[in-house]
Steps between C-alpha positions, in 0.01 A plus 500: 500500500615850413402844631460850362398846621137610528600808297715334231315468170803324352488237776870468569528167681683415822555178691354470850843529662565826310162635608559414866844661492382815323170549687354784296512535121722778366198679346334522843259218427450178694604160372225255404522142368447441129232241580307372800546129581197295593429229756222246456263412783679166536833681540345730763363195681849344497641816661276447802716209615826694467685704761507878469858498360395240243201712398729802469755316287226367272333838441825696470643249252221598261635856484871479590593257226875566513498372860476125553224348713770370734644851546157644571415222745829553683433873529135454602592241763754740652262799477200333665684302764358442850769733635342794317142375494452301824121490447538396137480717191160657432262317735133532404263573790124464483350821641136405450298293253613593151770747615868412541811693595826419319758599760806602302675666795636196679858564380810672638373861480130437577377634163381341176804640317702211650323258267684655205800664662634187665541330162573797275857564626581138418358544151703818458820333618453230235410765239835673552677173426276406207552837331874506563470819705827601664374821661320531833121524484381819671136453599292813551168467680217741569280382785178594672612287793508125450698455178797684648555276799426182305744601224769595751463173686495292184806666343721565801854364464423349158819485294534756217184683609445834678156635589372849580147566624313833489188554712270802569607638837142546625338229289580176685399364838734524799552126490579503128749783548671324789528182297680686221727735694627217723583278201839330511721391213820617334333581167186693603395865530175670600400861431182694582369765263285807563200398292260211451541156345417624152791746530734218602379272220526778239852581621614140463347476152680821395833356608432184300425702186792746546776402251759720673431337836519153348831585332650638820390194694642269236833684509514417870409135454122504558194404295153603615226258597175520693323300768165675460219315327592684181763220478349185350720293731311653791155469346521143368531335847177674598310299240582185694294569810178539305545147365593393855180648647287321242681174570442543874128548441503181292688303765266620774190403304379859482469498119480253212765493227411762240274696735567873463599715798533874556795679657517833683838673518597813697663699225749784462752447222280237326768229495329259740164505326664495156664171599148365556408616149799312356392189696152534348646532149699182570179311563443530874121515553475856633187693409513848653797683649386760752748788510484640854623855559511731800418874487754532218243349266647585160467134392137476612413800287701366206326162496162673521557780250798406283668826602828485692562834671771549758416873528326465834561534872748257649396343830725361773305205638539217749559270201812685375623231260197589287553877513584518131362706211722364221448125473793388288390145422176623349715563191531124453123459511465779244743318271300175516169678445593789269834413335837671474405814306211594726697420815785729391250778433330452839832512684603815312173667599546390862849647507405828336159579648437238770201331339386283210178337387483155344269409217156354568599149391809502724287621792247222444774235479645620830157515666426145386793383713527756779269672746620812680404585857647723770478542877563822690661517843176466694385201296840333533502539880143371534576200279814417696309510828208297363719220369703497823181463704407208274831325556741630234768764564616679184733789433377828354574413135327164522208676669465727196473185288251334737284812489513511120428128474185545705395801289542291187293216648219737597495663156517181293370210711786308341524180707830373361769425756706815570870499589612823666873563480637583847812707452647579843512393861267703724811588701653697212225755562440427865401852608227532238376145554482565876313828452257343251404235756493714813431850355777627731856593412770238539824570690773665295757316291562132545300496823198475272607147409492394864164670550351316202639168623350559845167594346468213252715221642659456157879463511707776344625388157854372543670750264360793703602398850745730684510752212570785744816329623666499157762756393394773258745489209340748255363849568549693173210717378528687168289694251364288218727687255805367686433129448758455222759683708441253783538209258839638395603532865405138561686394186 
């Protein structure tokens, strides 16, 4: 299988290893596969008896064809080991009849990003060898909270790799910030910017498309790569857990083979839910994908109207990983529904005036697959409390999804089984979870974790214990215009 840019009408082809090493296409577009592989129902049934690493190796081998199955199985086995995932990778919990929570946060940083970022560094390390790369890979990451820590943890002390993470100084939770600034490793750096996530993401993209910056880095022995979901090597592992969730429902007798399910995904940058779309195109029986947004509901409006408009108020919410107005992976969906020429035009309009409108047929194709819903702060808090009182404790992002799932069910009476993607431990956002349940403020800082444990009786997730006792190693804060300068300093 080969790959090309969403914006490249000439379709210049790249191998998977080249795509994983490069991250972002030189024209600013995102890499997409030249075809979508398919799995039959019998092949999906056979997956149900396999371990998670075996499922991952099987699915990834369909896309990463210059990697052997044995290489992928070795990397998946190491990535999803009991040491990092003591509760197993991606357990599926039944919340109530017909509603299930896919808990993707059982890994080493207590966020769903671990599902991709524990295996991606291994894929990158092999890509450097496969492409004959002699330079060091310099990974630049923009994060709204969870990607940063997961990428740092996954890439720390990896040979021939350095990683630098940018985050919005006031746009992450206290726990997320502590996780990042206390990161250890000889090859890591963390920098806060004065701005929001979109500013950080735009800054990283500008560096990737700056030929002078690339040349200067290359002169000093570095090639750029990315760990954000704009990198296909980050997105592809996310496809796996949708197949896994379906297989778990099969094993547990909750569905029959071939029975369609729905999924509801708390969404910011559109990578997680786009992975579900790829799984559907591969033959996984998914009917509707509910795109759940918080008060930053640009995606809800887009799915409803066909107009994407980032010219709106930006809200800091208690689900900060979704505080995004420029959803990068939506470009991949546009490519698959509208084609290269239209996608290039949409992205040009977004860059120049902050909005674009898709054609009626593209809008209808998207609406046939996706439903857009949003939950404001009050709705999120009420949903979190309601589900807790009924026996399930969720974080704020998952609560947005639970709220949107229920809105969808009320509006449609769709009785298909619904899998809600749970993206973070409640303890990553302990203060807001505590306040949602009790309606009173939690203690400051990491004391909120202890307060939530005392309230709920649920043990603090192992990656978050004793955070306040760790040494702060990074305290730099810069203007967004200084990001490239900080990269040069790190170089």
